[in-house]
Structures are given as C-alpha cells and as structure tokens.
C-alpha positions in Angstrom: 8.2 36.5 63.0 10.3 38.3 65.6 14.1 38.0 65.8 13.8 35.8 68.9 11.1 33.6 67.2 13.4 33.2 64.1 16.3 32.2 66.3 14.1 29.6 68.1 12.8 28.3 64.7 16.4 27.9 63.6 17.4 26.1 66.8 19.8 28.9 67.7 18.7 29.7 71.2 21.8 29.5 73.2 21.5 27.2 76.2 22.9 28.0 79.7 25.5 25.3 80.6 26.6 24.6 84.1 29.4 22.1 84.5 30.3 20.0 87.6 33.7 18.5 87.7 34.3 15.3 89.7 37.9 15.1 90.7 37.8 11.4 91.7 36.9 10.2 88.1 37.9 13.4 86.2 34.3 13.4 84.9 32.3 16.4 83.8 28.6 16.5 84.5 26.2 19.1 83.0 23.0 20.9 83.6 21.7 22.5 80.4 18.7 24.8 80.4 16.7 27.1 78.1 17.1 30.6 79.5 13.6 31.6 78.3 11.6 28.8 79.8 14.0 27.5 82.6 13.4 24.0 81.4 16.5 21.9 81.4 18.3 18.5 81.4 21.1 16.8 83.3 23.7 15.1 81.2 26.1 12.3 82.4 25.6 12.6 86.2 28.0 10.7 88.5 27.1 8.4 91.4 30.0 8.4 93.8 31.8 5.2 94.5 34.8 4.5 96.7 36.2 1.3 95.4 38.4 0.4 98.4 35.6 0.5 100.8 32.8 -0.5 98.4 30.9 2.6 99.4 28.5 4.7 97.4 27.4 8.3 97.9 25.2 10.8 96.2 27.4 13.9 96.8 27.8 14.7 93.1 24.2 14.1 92.3 22.9 16.1 95.3 25.1 19.1 94.3 23.4 19.0 90.9 20.0 18.8 92.5 20.8 21.8 94.7 21.7 23.8 91.6 18.6 22.8 89.7 16.4 23.8 92.7 18.2 27.1 93.4 18.1 28.0 89.7 14.4 27.3 89.3 15.0 24.8 86.6 12.2 22.5 85.6 13.9 19.2 84.8 12.7 17.5 81.7 15.3 14.8 81.1 18.2 13.0 82.7 20.5 12.0 79.8 23.4 9.7 79.4 25.7 9.7 76.3 26.6 6.1 76.7 27.1 3.4 79.4 30.2 4.7 81.2 33.2 2.5 82.0 34.8 4.8 84.6 32.1 5.9 86.9 28.6 4.9 88.0 25.7 6.8 86.4 23.5 8.6 88.9 20.6 8.6 86.4 18.6 6.0 88.5 19.0 8.0 91.7 18.1 11.3 90.0 15.0 9.8 88.5 14.0 8.5 91.9 14.5 12.0 93.4 12.9 14.1 90.7 10.6 11.9 88.6 12.3 13.1 85.4 12.6 10.4 82.7 15.9 8.9 81.8 17.2 8.4 78.3 20.2 7.1 76.3 20.8 6.0 72.7 19.1 2.9 71.4 22.4 1.1 70.7 22.8 0.6 74.4 21.0 -2.7 73.8 24.2 -4.0 72.1 26.3 -3.0 75.1 23.8 -4.6 77.4 23.9 -7.9 75.5 27.7 -7.9 75.4 28.3 -7.2 79.1 25.3 -9.2 80.3 27.2 -12.2 78.9 30.5 -11.2 80.5 28.8 -10.8 83.9 26.4 -13.8 83.5 23.5 -11.5 84.5 20.7 -13.8 83.6 18.0 -11.8 85.2 18.9 -8.4 83.7 16.9 -7.6 80.6 19.0 -6.6 77.6 16.2 -4.7 75.8 16.8 -1.1 77.0 13.7 -1.3 79.2 15.7 0.3 82.1 15.4 3.7 80.4 12.2 5.7 79.6 13.4 6.5 76.1 15.9 5.1 73.7 16.9 7.8 71.2 17.5 6.9 67.6 20.2 8.5 65.4 18.9 11.8 64.1 16.0 12.0 66.5 15.0 15.5 67.6 13.4 16.7 70.9 12.9 20.0 72.6 14.1 21.5 75.9 11.7 24.4 76.3 12.5 26.5 73.3 15.8 24.8 72.6 16.0 22.4 69.7 18.0 19.3 70.4 19.0 16.3 68.3 20.9 13.1 68.7 23.9 12.0 66.7 25.1 8.4 66.9 28.9 8.6 67.4 30.2 5.0 67.9 33.8 4.1 68.3 34.5 4.5 72.0 31.4 2.3 72.5 28.8 1.1 70.0 26.2 3.1 71.9 27.9 6.5 72.2 25.8 9.5 71.2 26.3 13.2 71.0 23.5 15.6 72.1 23.4 18.7 69.9 21.5 21.4 71.8 21.2 24.8 70.2 24.8 26.0 69.6 26.3 23.3 71.8 27.2 19.7 71.5 27.9 17.2 74.3 30.5 14.8 73.0 31.6 13.0 76.2 34.2 10.3 75.4 34.6 11.0 71.7 36.8 14.2 71.8 38.7 15.5 74.8 40.1 19.0 75.0 42.6 19.6 72.1 45.6 18.9 74.3 44.0 15.7 75.5 43.2 14.3 72.0 40.4 11.6 71.9 39.0 8.7 73.7 40.2 5.1 73.6 38.5 2.6 71.3 39.7 -0.7 72.6 36.8 -1.7 74.9 34.6 -4.6 73.8 32.6 -3.2 70.8 34.9 -0.2 70.3 36.5 0.6 66.9 39.1 3.2 66.1 37.9 3.7 62.5 34.3 4.2 63.7 35.7 6.7 66.3 37.4 8.7 63.5 34.2 8.8 61.5 32.3 10.0 64.5 34.8 12.7 65.2 34.4 13.9 61.6 30.6 14.1 62.1 31.1 16.3 65.2 33.7 18.5 63.3 31.2 18.9 60.5 29.0 21.0 62.8 29.4 24.8 62.4 32.9 26.1 63.5 31.4 28.2 66.3 29.6 25.2 67.9 30.6 24.9 71.6 31.8 21.4 72.4 31.6 20.0 75.9 33.6 16.9 76.8 32.8 14.4 79.5 36.3 14.0 80.9 39.4 16.1 81.4 42.6 14.4 82.7 44.4 17.7 83.1 47.5 17.2 80.8 50.7 18.6 82.4 48.8 19.2 85.6 46.8 22.2 84.3 43.4 23.2 85.7 40.4 21.3 84.5 38.8 22.4 81.2 35.8 21.1 79.3 34.7 23.6 76.7 36.1 24.1 73.2 34.7 24.9 69.7 34.7 22.9 66.5 37.2 25.4 65.0 39.6 24.9 68.0 39.4 21.1 67.7 40.0 21.2 63.9 43.0 23.4 64.4 44.6 22.1 67.6 43.4 18.6 68.6 46.6 16.6 69.0 45.1 13.3 67.6 43.0 14.8 64.8 44.5 18.1 63.4 46.3 17.4 60.2 45.7 13.7 60.3 44.2 11.3 57.8 41.9 8.5 58.8 44.8 6.0 58.4 47.1 8.2 60.6 44.4 8.4 63.2 43.6 4.6 63.3 47.3 3.8 63.6 47.9 6.3 66.4 44.8 5.3 68.3 45.4 1.6 68.1 49.0 1.9 69.0 48.2 4.0 72.0 45.3 1.8 73.1 47.6 -1.2 73.2 49.6 0.5 76.0 46.6 1.4 78.2 45.5 -0.5 81.2 41.8 -1.1 81.9 40.0 1.8 83.6 40.0 1.1 87.3 36.2 1.1 87.7 35.2 -0.6 84.4 34.2 -3.9 85.9 32.4 -2.3 88.7 30.6 0.4 86.8 29.3 -1.3 83.7 27.1 -3.8 85.6 25.5 -0.7 87.2 25.3 1.4 84.0 23.7 -1.3 81.8 20.9 -1.2 84.4 20.3 2.5 83.8 22.5 3.6 86.7 20.7 1.3 89.2 22.6 -0.7 91.8 22.1 -4.5 91.9 19.1 -5.5 94.0 19.9 -6.5 97.6 20.3 -10.2 98.3 18.6 -12.2 101.0 20.8 -10.6 103.6 19.8 -7.1 102.5 23.3 -6.4 101.1 24.0 -5.4 97.5 26.9 -7.1 95.7 29.0 -6.4 92.5 30.4 -9.1 90.3 34.0 -9.1 89.1 34.6 -11.6 86.2 38.0 -13.1 86.5 40.4 -13.7 83.6 38.2 -12.2 80.9 40.6 -9.5 79.7 44.0 -11.3 80.0 45.4 -9.5 77.0 45.2 -6.1 78.7 48.4 -4.7 80.1 48.8 -4.6 83.9 49.5 -1.5 85.9 53.1 -1.5 87.1 
C-alpha cells in the first residue's frame, strides 16, 4: 500500500474547504471537495431573504454554483447540519439546479413534527421525505476518496449533526469561534445539557481536527472568522474552557433567558422543514409564509 493509499484508508485525505460568508445573516456556507477526485459537497447553503419586502433571491447560492463550476467540482451531495432558525436553506434550489441529492440527519423528523404543529401545516409530511437521505448517528459515506461520517450533536436543536470529513468537522450551531462561545439551547426541543455533551463529543476528536462553524457574529467588530481547531477550542472557548458540565448549563441557561428570538426564525423554519423549499403558490400564484401569533410569549422583546 502506498503512502497516499494508506492515508485514504485511514480517512486522512485533507479536503479543500471554501467558505462563503453571508453578511446579512452572519452565516458561513461551505464547499468541501476531495483534491484527488474533485468530487465535493455543499454544506448549509443560504437562500437570501429580505424580510421587510418579503423578497427572496439566489445570490448566495449562485455564487456557490459559480465556484463549483469554475473549480471543476463534481457535486455529490447538498448537506444541511440541521433545520436552520436564522436563514432559509438553499438546498431545494441547489438540487433543482444541479440534480445533486439533499441530506440531513434523521432526527429532523422530530423538528418537523414540532413545528408542523406550531404552524398548523396539515399538508406537510413530517416523515423526512423532503430529503433524499436521512443520515443516522455514526453513519459513514464517501466524497471521492474522502471518508466522512455523521455525529449526532443535539442541544441547539434535536436534529443537529456534525459532518466529520477527513481532518475537518463542520459543527455549525454547536460551537462558535472561541471568542464567540457556543450556540443557544432555548429553542423548542433544545437542551443545554445535551449541547454540553455534544460539545464534548466534538472536542474528543483529535486536537488537530479543523473545526468549521456555521456562524460568526464578529465579537468586538473583528473580521469574520470560521476556522479553529479542537485544541484551540479546548484551550480558549469562553463558554467551555475550564468549565464543568454544571458551570456550562448554568451559564448557557442564564444567557439564553436574556436573548430575543432570532429575527427570521418564524419565517425560516416553515421553509427549512420542507427541505429548503418555499411554500407552494396559492390560487393567485403567490406564495405565503405563516406567522403564528402569541406562541412564544415568554421570550424577551427587543428594546
């Protein structure tokens, strides 16, 4: 076996990662590819939405498609880490444009059932059928010569997963950059203790593992950042380093009680539980979003 073959067998081929930062939602989208075969995936793409005008756009998704085409990448998957609460997923649009299958973790069904009830969406199936594949915890798949596996990482949502691809892990709303800490755990189905346990799973990966987060809110106005390592997070993360589970749960729950709802949560989740597809047009050929009133009266208001 050659050195390259042994690296491939060990899942140590290093993927090429290209990040796309969306300033409107502070989201980070990724194209990940195997440098040997040029096969790749898109992770957590954003469908643009201007909430004041109710307008959608594919600017972010089209920039990703341009990069994929110009780089000669053969797209194998469009992946979401969870049903996002702060932006629309572009998975449905990208599948339509490329034919690539879309996938998410199997626990998305629990999120669908919860939010289907909140929105009273009687005609929307809550069985995960909007995706081509529902990954199970620990499931493995390949991206060219890259070995990838799925880790269930609940806490932020019941359906949150991490994609471990070669020497990288895409953790989205579990860990932020060390100066940003971690994600909130107060959405329906969230749990601070589960989030702590999920963080520990991620930090049990090798210290040199490159971690890519899904948001960066630019603490103190610094430039956007999205890549760290397990070692850096263990040493520097302001919510995790030196903390016990009890410390973390207390810190997370106290902080979450002060946070207002994300501005797009009620708009985005009704799209994202459909696999990133907008509601069907009504008899006047116009699509409509639903806003449930007085369902979250215990959340603080923005001042």
